[in-house]
C-alpha angles and dihedrals in degrees: 000000000000119000120262113267120253104250121181119199130192114262113287117206087210092070095080090046090051088049093052091051090053092042091054091053091046093048092049092052099037097042114166093358089080127065095195142329117233129201104217135161129057098311089064093063116083111233096014119128111230150158103277092248123117117226109210127185115199105200120209132182094244140342088258084082094054098095091054092046091049091053093049093046089052089060086060093051101264123129126205116248100181123238096308089220097308113110118223093025127089116198128215129200127201126243090215144343093277093068126153090048116222138168093278110052100230132159111255128209115261112270146181109217119195130181115214132173113237092257095051114134090213091054089050091050091050092051096044091049094047093046093047090055091045089058098041114054090178089064089050090057092045092048093048091053091049094047092051092049092048093047089058096046094041100032092142099026112077092176091053090048092051092043089050089061094050098092092049093046093047091050092051092047091050092048089049097049094252127116126261137220111087118064 
């Protein structure tokens, strides 16, 4: 099976609405086991072209809560994938396109769900990068152009696409007082 192509779409004002729908379902099921749920990644930035995939960070107090959170997420149709090589961040896949399951069985936008404890370096990076773009529209324009160019060059190479963003991401992180390395 060949990898899915990298397809960048113009910003869609429905993305934040779709995030809020999913956030509500997650909050209802996770309850007090979650501190907050953050919309991160390109779909969280108004005006930024992006892959139509929500990046969602579920923030917990400590990794001691992880087994409980895993069990609750499984009831919604998620499955635990481990940290996928990124310390401080646990990834979750979806059993199907209806996840997270809710009363009305509706298709949900594609998503990457991560559980991070509140001290997670990766969570910090996601927030710093998102907030930097929110406060610098000129970076949003620059990033959109880069992403579109990379999606053409690396249409069938997700690793190449991601690596191609590294210099930009690292520069923004350094300018914002964050730390670089992972896009």
